[in-house]
C-alpha positions in Angstrom: -3.9 -11.2 -12.8 -4.3 -12.4 -9.2 -4.2 -9.9 -6.4 -1.0 -11.6 -5.0 0.7 -11.2 -8.4 -0.2 -7.6 -8.6 1.1 -6.9 -5.1 4.3 -8.8 -5.9 4.8 -6.7 -9.1 4.1 -3.5 -7.3 6.8 -4.3 -4.7 9.3 -5.4 -7.3 8.7 -2.3 -9.4 9.2 -0.1 -6.4 12.4 -2.0 -5.4 13.7 -1.5 -8.9 13.1 2.3 -8.8 14.7 2.6 -5.4 17.5 0.1 -6.1 20.0 2.4 -4.3 18.1 2.4 -1.0 19.0 -0.7 1.0 16.1 -0.1 3.5 13.6 -0.3 0.7 15.2 -3.4 -0.7 15.3 -5.2 2.6 11.6 -4.3 3.3 10.7 -5.4 -0.2 12.4 -8.7 0.1 10.7 -9.3 3.5 7.3 -8.4 2.1 7.7 -10.6 -1.0 8.7 -13.5 1.3 5.5 -12.8 3.4 3.4 -12.6 0.3 4.5 -16.1 -0.8 3.4 -17.6 2.5 0.5 -15.3 3.2 -1.3 -14.2 0.0 -4.0 -12.6 2.1 -1.7 -9.6 2.8 -1.8 -8.6 -0.9 -5.0 -6.4 -0.4 -3.2 -4.3 2.3 -0.2 -3.8 0.1 -2.3 -2.8 -2.9 -4.0 0.0 -1.0 -0.8 2.0 -1.3 0.8 3.5 -4.5 4.3 3.0 -3.0 3.9 0.5 -0.2 7.6 0.2 0.5 8.1 3.9 0.8 5.0 4.2 3.0 6.2 1.3 5.3 9.7 2.6 5.4 8.4 6.1 6.4 6.9 4.5 9.6 10.3 3.0 10.4 12.1 6.4 9.9 9.5 8.2 12.0 10.1 5.7 14.9 13.9 6.1 14.5 13.5 9.9 14.8 11.5 9.5 18.0 14.1 7.2 19.6 17.2 8.9 18.3 19.9 9.9 20.8 22.6 12.3 19.7 21.2 12.2 16.1 21.6 8.4 15.9 19.1 5.6 16.1 19.0 1.9 15.4 15.9 -0.2 14.7 16.3 -4.0 14.6 14.7 -6.1 11.8 11.8 -7.4 13.8 10.8 -3.9 15.0 11.2 -2.4 11.6 9.2 -5.1 9.9 6.4 -4.8 12.5 6.3 -1.0 12.2 6.1 -1.2 8.4 3.4 -3.9 8.5 1.3 -2.0 11.0 1.5 1.2 8.8 0.5 -0.9 5.8 -2.4 -2.4 7.6 -1.0 -5.9 7.7 -2.3 -7.3 10.9 -0.7 -10.7 11.1 2.4 -10.9 13.3 5.9 -10.5 12.0 7.0 -14.0 10.9 9.9 -15.8 12.5 11.9 -15.2 9.3 12.6 -11.7 10.6 15.2 -13.3 13.0 17.1 -15.0 10.2 16.3 -12.8 7.3 18.4 -14.2 4.4 19.7 -10.9 2.9 21.0 -9.9 6.3 23.5 -12.8 6.4 22.6 -13.9 9.9 23.4 -17.3 11.2 20.8 -19.7 12.5 21.5 -21.8 15.6 22.7 -24.7 13.5 25.4 -22.5 11.8 26.4 -20.6 14.9 29.8 -21.5 16.3 29.5 -23.4 19.7 30.4 -21.2 22.6 32.3 -24.0 24.4 34.4 -24.9 21.3 37.3 -22.7 22.3 39.9 -24.4 24.5 41.7 -21.5 26.3 44.5 -23.7 27.6 45.3 -24.8 24.0 45.1 -21.2 22.8 47.4 -19.8 25.5 49.8 -22.7 25.1 49.4 -24.1 28.7 50.6 -20.9 30.4 
């Protein structure tokens, strides 16, 4: 079995075991997408028994450090970069982090135009 296939299986198995953890699922989807485009990252993933938990631990640690009043928020790009760094994946976070499919974000082509709203029509010509 190829290294990429083993890494993909490892990630999918870990996602199945932690199916109730959305953070693990999101990170797993991101890494499987990266693996498809960058098979060279498989070696870094295979160095860890539970790569998703290991990567997610780096995100949680960062969130603890920046928390204010017990709350913290880490955007996708930062989270993916932190997890990849922890896993030893040196390539940059791909542009797909901005439009990660499972997050339901809109790309520029789908986003509503900002000037599409006619306030006069909305207010009835007041």
